[in-house]
C-alpha positions in Angstrom: -23.8 5.3 -12.1 -26.1 3.0 -10.5 -28.8 3.9 -12.9 -27.1 2.9 -15.9 -27.0 -0.6 -17.3 -24.1 -2.3 -18.9 -23.8 -5.8 -20.5 -21.3 -8.3 -19.2 -19.3 -10.8 -21.5 -22.6 -12.9 -21.6 -24.8 -10.3 -22.9 -26.3 -9.9 -19.4 -27.2 -6.2 -17.9 -25.6 -5.2 -14.8 -25.8 -1.7 -12.4 -22.3 -0.9 -12.5 -22.7 1.3 -9.5 -23.7 -1.4 -7.3 -20.6 -3.5 -8.3 -18.3 -0.3 -7.9 -19.4 -0.2 -4.2 -19.0 -3.8 -3.6 -15.7 -4.0 -4.8 -14.5 -0.4 -3.1 -15.6 -1.5 0.3 -14.1 -5.2 0.0 -10.9 -3.8 -1.6 -10.9 -1.2 1.2 -11.0 -3.5 4.0 -8.1 -5.4 2.6 -6.0 -2.4 1.7 -6.7 -1.6 5.4 -4.3 -4.3 6.4 -1.2 -2.8 4.8 -0.8 -0.1 7.7 -3.3 -1.3 10.3 -0.7 -2.5 12.7 1.5 0.9 12.4 0.0 2.1 15.9 0.0 -1.6 17.0 3.7 -2.0 16.8 4.5 -1.4 20.5 1.6 -3.6 21.8 3.0 -6.7 19.3 6.4 -5.9 20.5 4.9 -6.4 24.0 2.8 -9.4 23.6 5.3 -11.3 21.5 8.5 -10.1 22.8 10.0 -9.0 19.8 11.8 -5.9 19.0 10.8 -3.1 16.4 12.5 -4.5 13.5 10.6 -8.0 14.1 7.3 -6.6 14.7 7.7 -4.2 11.6 7.5 -7.9 9.5 3.9 -7.7 10.2 3.7 -4.9 7.2 7.1 -5.7 5.5 5.8 -9.4 4.7 2.4 -8.4 3.9 3.9 -6.2 1.1 6.3 -8.8 0.1 3.7 -11.4 -0.4 1.4 -8.6 -2.1 4.0 -7.8 -4.4 4.8 -11.4 -5.5 1.0 -11.8 -6.2 0.5 -8.9 -8.4 2.1 -10.0 -11.6 0.1 -13.2 -11.5 -3.2 -10.9 -11.4 -3.1 -10.3 -15.0 -3.1 -13.9 -15.8 -5.8 -14.5 -13.4 -8.0 -11.7 -14.4 -7.8 -12.6 -18.2 -8.1 -16.4 -17.8 -10.8 -16.6 -15.0 -14.3 -15.6 -14.5 -14.5 -12.2 -12.7 -17.3 -13.3 -10.4 -15.5 -16.1 -9.4 -12.2 -14.8 -8.7 -13.4 -12.2 -6.7 -15.2 -14.8 -4.8 -12.1 -17.0 -4.3 -10.0 -13.7 -3.6 -12.4 -12.8 -0.6 -12.2 -16.4 0.6 -8.5 -16.4 1.0 -8.7 -12.8 2.7 -11.2 -14.3 5.2 -8.8 -17.3 5.8 -5.9 -14.9 6.5 -7.8 -12.5 8.6 -8.8 -15.4 10.9 -5.7 -17.2 11.1 -3.7 -14.0 12.3 -6.7 -13.2 15.0 -6.6 -16.5 16.7 -2.7 -16.5 16.6 -1.4 -17.2 20.4 0.7 -14.1 21.9 3.8 -16.2 22.2 7.1 -15.7 20.8 7.3 -18.8 19.0 3.8 -18.4 17.4 5.0 -15.3 15.4 5.4 -17.4 12.5 1.7 -18.3 12.4 0.8 -14.6 12.7 3.2 -13.7 9.7 1.6 -16.7 7.6 -2.0 -15.3 8.3 -0.6 -11.9 7.0 0.9 -13.6 4.0 -2.5 -15.3 3.4 -4.2 -12.2 3.1 -1.7 -10.1 1.1 -1.9 -12.8 -1.4 -5.7 -12.0 -1.6 -5.0 -8.2 -1.7 -2.3 -8.8 -4.4 -5.3 -10.1 -6.5 -8.1 -7.8 -5.4 -6.3 -4.3 -6.0 -5.4 -4.5 -9.5 -8.6 -6.7 -10.2 -10.6 -3.5 -8.9 -8.8 -1.1 -11.1 -9.3 -3.5 -14.3 -12.8 -3.8 -13.7 -13.2 0.0 -13.4 -11.4 0.7 -16.5 -13.8 -2.0 -18.4 -16.8 -0.5 -16.9 -16.2 3.1 -17.6 -15.9 4.8 -20.5 -12.6 6.9 -20.8 -14.7 10.3 -20.0 -15.7 9.0 -17.1 -12.7 6.8 -15.5 -11.2 10.0 -13.9 -14.1 10.2 -11.6 -14.3 6.4 -11.0 -10.7 6.2 -10.2 -10.6 8.9 -8.0 -13.2 7.0 -6.1 -10.8 3.8 -6.1 -8.2 6.5 -4.4 -10.4 6.2 -1.5 -9.0 2.7 -1.4 -5.3 2.9 -2.6 -4.8 6.0 -0.7 -7.5 6.4 2.2 -7.3 2.8 3.7 -3.5 3.0 4.5 -4.1 6.3 5.8 -6.9 5.6 7.9 -5.6 2.0 9.3 -3.3 3.4 12.0 -6.6 5.4 13.4 -8.8 2.5 13.4 -6.1 0.3 15.1 -5.4 3.2 17.7 -9.3 3.4 18.5 -9.4 -0.4 18.9 -6.4 -0.7 21.0 -7.3 2.2 23.4 -10.2 0.7 25.4 -12.9 -1.7 24.8 -15.8 -0.3 22.9 -19.7 -1.4 23.0 -21.5 -0.9 19.7 -25.0 -1.9 19.4 -24.9 -3.8 22.5 -21.9 -5.6 21.5 -18.5 -5.5 23.3 -15.4 -4.7 21.0 -12.4 -6.0 23.0 -9.2 -3.5 22.9 -7.0 -6.4 21.8 -5.0 -6.2 18.7 -6.8 -9.4 17.6 -10.0 -7.1 17.1 -7.9 -5.0 14.6 -8.7 -7.9 12.2 -12.7 -8.3 12.8 -13.9 -5.1 11.2 -12.3 -5.8 7.9 -13.5 -9.7 8.4 -16.9 -8.7 8.7 -16.8 -6.5 5.8 -15.4 -9.4 3.8 -17.8 -12.1 5.0 -20.6 -9.6 3.6 -18.8 -9.5 0.2 -18.1 -13.0 0.4 -21.8 -13.7 0.4 -23.0 -11.2 -2.1 -20.5 -11.9 -4.7 -22.1 -14.7 -6.5 -25.5 -12.6 -6.7 -24.3 -9.1 -7.4 -20.5 -9.7 -9.3 -20.9 -10.1 -13.1 -18.3 -11.5 -15.6 -17.0 -7.9 -16.9 -13.3 -8.7 -17.9 -13.3 -10.4 -21.3 -11.7 -13.8 -20.9 -9.5 -15.6 -23.2 -8.0 -19.2 -23.3 -4.2 -18.5 -22.3 -1.5 -20.9 -21.5 0.1 -20.2 -18.3 3.6 -20.1 -19.0 4.9 -22.1 -15.8 8.8 -20.8 -15.9 7.7 -17.1 -16.1 5.6 -17.7 -13.2 8.6 -19.6 -11.3 10.8 -16.6 -12.3 8.5 -14.1 -11.1 7.8 -15.3 -7.7 11.6 -16.5 -7.0 12.7 -13.1 -8.5 10.3 -10.9 -6.7 10.4 -13.1 -3.7 14.2 -12.9 -3.2 14.3 -9.3 -4.0 11.7 -8.3 -1.6 12.7 -10.8 1.1 16.4 -9.4 1.0 14.9 -5.9 2.1 12.9 -7.3 4.7 15.8 -8.6 6.3 18.0 -5.2 6.3 16.2 -4.0 9.5 17.6 -6.9 11.6 20.7 -8.0 9.9 21.8 -4.7 8.3 23.2 -3.6 5.0 26.6 -5.6 5.0 24.9 -8.7 5.6 25.8 -11.0 2.5 24.0 -14.2 3.4 20.6 -12.7 4.6 20.4 -9.2 2.6 23.0 -8.7 -0.2 22.8 -12.1 -1.7 19.0 -12.4 -2.3 18.7 -8.7 -3.4 21.3 -9.5 -6.1 19.9 -12.8 -7.0 16.4 -11.6 -7.1 17.1 -8.8 -9.4 18.8 -11.0 -11.6 16.2 -13.5 -11.8 13.7 -10.3 -12.5 15.8 -9.3 -15.3 16.0 -12.9 -16.8 12.3 -12.8 -16.1 11.8 -9.1 -18.2 13.7 -10.9 -21.2 11.3 -13.7 -21.2 8.5 -11.6 -21.1 9.6 -9.9 -24.4 10.1 -13.0 -26.1 6.8 -14.7 -25.7 3.6 -14.0 -27.8 1.5 -14.2 -24.9 3.5 -13.0 -22.0 2.8 -13.6 -18.4 3.4 -9.8 -17.8 3.4 -7.7 -20.7 6.0 -5.4 -19.6 6.2 -4.0 -23.3 3.6 -1.3 -21.8 6.9 0.4 -20.3 7.9 1.2 -24.1 4.9 3.6 -23.8 6.4 6.9 -22.6 3.0 8.2 -21.4 2.4 4.9 -19.3 5.9 4.9 -18.0 6.5 8.4 -16.6 3.3 8.3 -14.4 4.2 4.9 -13.3 7.6 6.0 -12.1 5.9 9.3 -10.3 3.4 6.4 -8.9 6.3 5.1 -7.3 7.8 8.4 -5.7 4.3 9.2 -4.3 3.8 6.1 -2.8 7.2 5.9 -1.2 7.1 9.7 0.1 3.8 8.5 1.7 5.1 5.6 3.5 8.2 7.7 4.4 6.3 9.5 7.1 3.2 7.4 7.7 5.0 4.3 8.7 7.0 6.0 11.3 4.8 8.7 12.6 2.7 6.3 14.9 5.8 4.7 16.5 7.4 8.3 16.9 4.3 9.5 18.5 3.9 6.7 21.0 7.6 6.1 21.8 8.8 9.6 22.2 5.6 11.7 22.9 4.1 8.9 25.0 0.7 8.9 23.4 -1.8 6.0 23.6 -2.5 4.0 20.6 -5.7 5.9 20.3 -3.9 9.7 20.5 -1.5 8.5 17.9 -4.0 7.5 15.6 -6.5 10.1 16.1 -3.5 12.4 15.0 -3.4 10.7 11.6 -7.3 10.9 11.3 -7.7 14.3 9.6 -5.0 13.4 7.3 -7.0 10.2 6.3 -10.0 12.4 5.8 -8.3 14.8 3.6 -7.3 12.0 1.3 -10.6 10.4 1.2 -12.4 14.0 0.5 -9.8 15.0 -2.2 -9.4 11.7 -4.1 -12.7 12.1 -6.0 -12.2 15.8 -6.4 -8.8 15.2 -8.1 -10.3 12.8 -10.6 -12.4 16.0 -11.7 -9.6 18.2 -11.3 -7.5 15.7 -13.8 -9.9 16.1 -16.5 -9.9 20.0 -16.5 -6.3 20.9 -15.7 -4.4 17.7 -16.9 -1.7 15.8 -15.1 1.4 17.7 -15.3 -0.2 20.9 -13.5 -1.9 18.7 -10.8 1.1 16.5 -10.0 3.6 19.6 -9.8 0.8 21.0 -7.6 0.6 17.7 -5.6 4.1 17.1 -5.3 4.7 20.5 -4.0 2.6 20.5 -1.5 3.7 17.0 -0.3 7.2 18.4 -0.2 6.2 21.5 1.8 4.5 19.3 4.3 7.2 17.0 4.4 10.1 19.7 5.4 9.2 20.3 9.1 9.2 16.7 9.7 12.9 16.5 9.1 13.4 19.0 11.9 11.0 17.3 14.3 11.9 17.2 18.1 10.5 15.3 21.1 8.7 18.7 21.9 6.9 19.2 18.9 3.3 20.0 19.3 1.1 17.4 18.2 -1.4 20.0 17.0 1.3 21.0 14.4 2.0 17.4 13.4 -1.9 17.2 12.3 -1.7 19.9 10.7 1.5 19.1 8.6 0.1 15.4 8.0 -2.9 16.8 6.5 -1.4 19.0 4.2 0.7 15.9 3.1 -2.3 13.8 2.5 -3.6 16.9 0.3 -0.8 16.6 -1.8 -0.7 12.8 -2.1 -4.4 13.0 -3.1 -3.8 15.3 -5.7 -1.3 13.0 -7.3 -1.7 9.2 -6.5 -4.8 8.3 -8.7 -4.6 10.9 -11.4 -1.2 9.6 -12.0 -2.8 6.1 -12.2 -5.7 7.5 -14.4 -3.2 9.2 -16.8 -1.0 5.8 -17.0 -4.1 3.4 -17.7 -5.4 6.3 -20.2 -2.2 5.9 -22.3 -2.8 2.3 -23.3 -5.7 0.5 -25.4 -8.2 -1.4 -23.3 -7.1 -4.8 -24.3 -3.8 -3.9 -22.5 -5.2 -2.8 -19.3 -4.8 -5.9 -17.4 -1.2 -6.2 -17.9 -0.9 -2.4 -17.6 -2.5 -2.4 -14.3 -0.4 -5.2 -13.1 2.6 -3.7 -14.1 1.6 -0.5 -12.2 0.6 -2.2 -9.1 3.7 -4.4 -9.1 6.3 -1.3 -9.3 4.1 0.4 -6.5 4.1 -2.6 -4.1 7.7 -3.2 -4.8 8.4 0.3 -4.0 6.1 0.1 -0.9 8.1 -3.2 0.4 11.1 -1.5 -0.2 10.7 1.7 1.5 9.2 0.5 4.7 12.1 -2.1 5.0 14.6 0.8 4.1 13.2 3.3 6.7 12.9 0.6 9.2 16.4 -0.4 9.1 17.7 3.0 8.8 15.8 4.1 12.0 16.7 0.8 14.0 20.5 0.9 12.9 20.7 4.9 13.9 18.9 3.9 17.3 21.2 1.1 17.9 24.2 3.1 17.1 23.6 6.1 19.4 22.0 4.0 22.2 24.1 4.6 25.4 26.0 2.1 27.3 23.8 -0.1 29.8 25.8 1.1 32.5 24.8 4.7 32.3 21.3 3.7 33.3 22.4 2.9 36.6 25.0 5.6 37.0 23.0 8.5 35.6 19.0 7.5 34.7 18.4 11.0 33.6 21.4 11.1 31.3 20.5 7.6 29.8 16.9 8.6 29.0 17.9 11.9 27.4 20.4 9.8 25.2 17.7 7.2 24.5 15.4 9.8 23.1 18.2 11.4 21.5 19.1 8.5 19.5 15.4 7.8 18.6 14.8 11.4 17.2 18.1 10.9 15.3 16.6 7.9 13.6 13.4 9.2 13.1 14.5 12.4 11.3 16.7 10.3 9.2 13.5 8.3 8.2 11.7 11.4 7.5 14.4 13.1 5.6 14.3 10.1 3.1 10.7 10.7 2.8 11.3 14.2 2.0 13.8 13.0 -0.9 11.3 11.2 -2.6 8.9 13.9 -2.7 11.9 16.3 -4.2 12.2 14.0 -6.9 8.7 13.9 -7.5 8.5 17.7 -8.2 11.3 17.1 -10.7 9.8 14.3 -12.3 6.4 15.8 -12.6 8.0 18.3 -15.2 8.2 15.4 -17.6 4.5 14.4 -17.5 2.2 15.5 -20.6 -0.3 18.2 -19.4 -3.0 17.5 -21.9 -6.2 17.0 -19.8 -7.7 13.6 -20.4 -5.0 12.5 -22.7 -5.8 9.1 -24.3 -3.7 7.2 -26.8 -5.0 6.1 -30.0 -6.8 2.9 -29.4 -7.5 3.2 -25.9 -11.4 3.0 -25.1 
């Protein structure tokens, strides 16, 4: 790839391999932040003196802000210079990582921690769809599946490897090249910060203006409706874990109002000549069906990935490193299979690939529904790796299929729409699973008096309550895999199917 010269929008040559490497590494470090705190939740709960549902906000608020920013990415990518939009995004991510890393470990400073997470999420909300838009503009339709497969290392492998990296950092101090890396949760943000600083410095010299720009007016009302609608909707779901599904003020009201505003936002987009987010792309069946399937595979992935580290630490008593290493083979499987899946997509088509992928995902998830406190760690390693194999076969090929179904001049809106539904689904499923697990644990927790009267019985009931909660969340993850198998049947199976007019 690096040997072929392309021309940017100014007619200047660039090497797409170098640019691809830059955006892959930079975006990887940003997306890593989605799940990097999975193994750190018990540590955060202890240091900040907070419960599980509050600690989980470190992830849900990240996904919330991420989801709110993605719709804006289509406008920014079309309006702004590709080079300087990357530069600004990397700067915002640096600020977020630094703010989070320096937050004092005090309960009343948790807001500062979340603020840093939100800043980082804003940057990633721009970077992720921007990466895909750049790839779609740099590569011909016959090469996109392989290039998008490489981007699967970011979309799939980064969230998968996040818990492992955090577990390694939190286990003990490490010395690398004479430098001591502290075991503090703060260090989790140092590795991606180093990568982003390098990308920030290189961007003015390496990045080129690849995405065609045009002068478009920002529809302020659409921007407000987007932020308010998606913000309220996702905020309502983030409150479920702490307040429960019956809370009107903090859960039902924001979800309902947010959904109403989103509908108004959508209707407005259909009336505008130059919409803020062109949702007309969903009229294309070959875009919409894969996009829905992407929602299902995303929710199935998070259905186990977000809860498994907590299960391993709280039930098995594993260290952060051990729980992270348990997930490592699955993360490596994702990294190995994502580029291969891109090649298979060209040869067998999306329906066959998705059917196999979702079926493997389903088979790998079923045993988690029956997991116990004595389930061998070795079995969990194998099952998790099987799940990630199935996810790798589906996630980026589905994205490639969706993007290939629309013309090149619509890929900015198509990518924004695709990533919006994926980020919303991520936020919803994390809030859903956390709330289900926490509520079941709270409901089945024995009376405090039993701890004094019969400590062994109290401990046994606590573990049983935790297992009921984890099994319920894993069952929800299984339901998404089942739905994915059924949905894959409706995909068109023609390999590399390209809609007329797509480049």
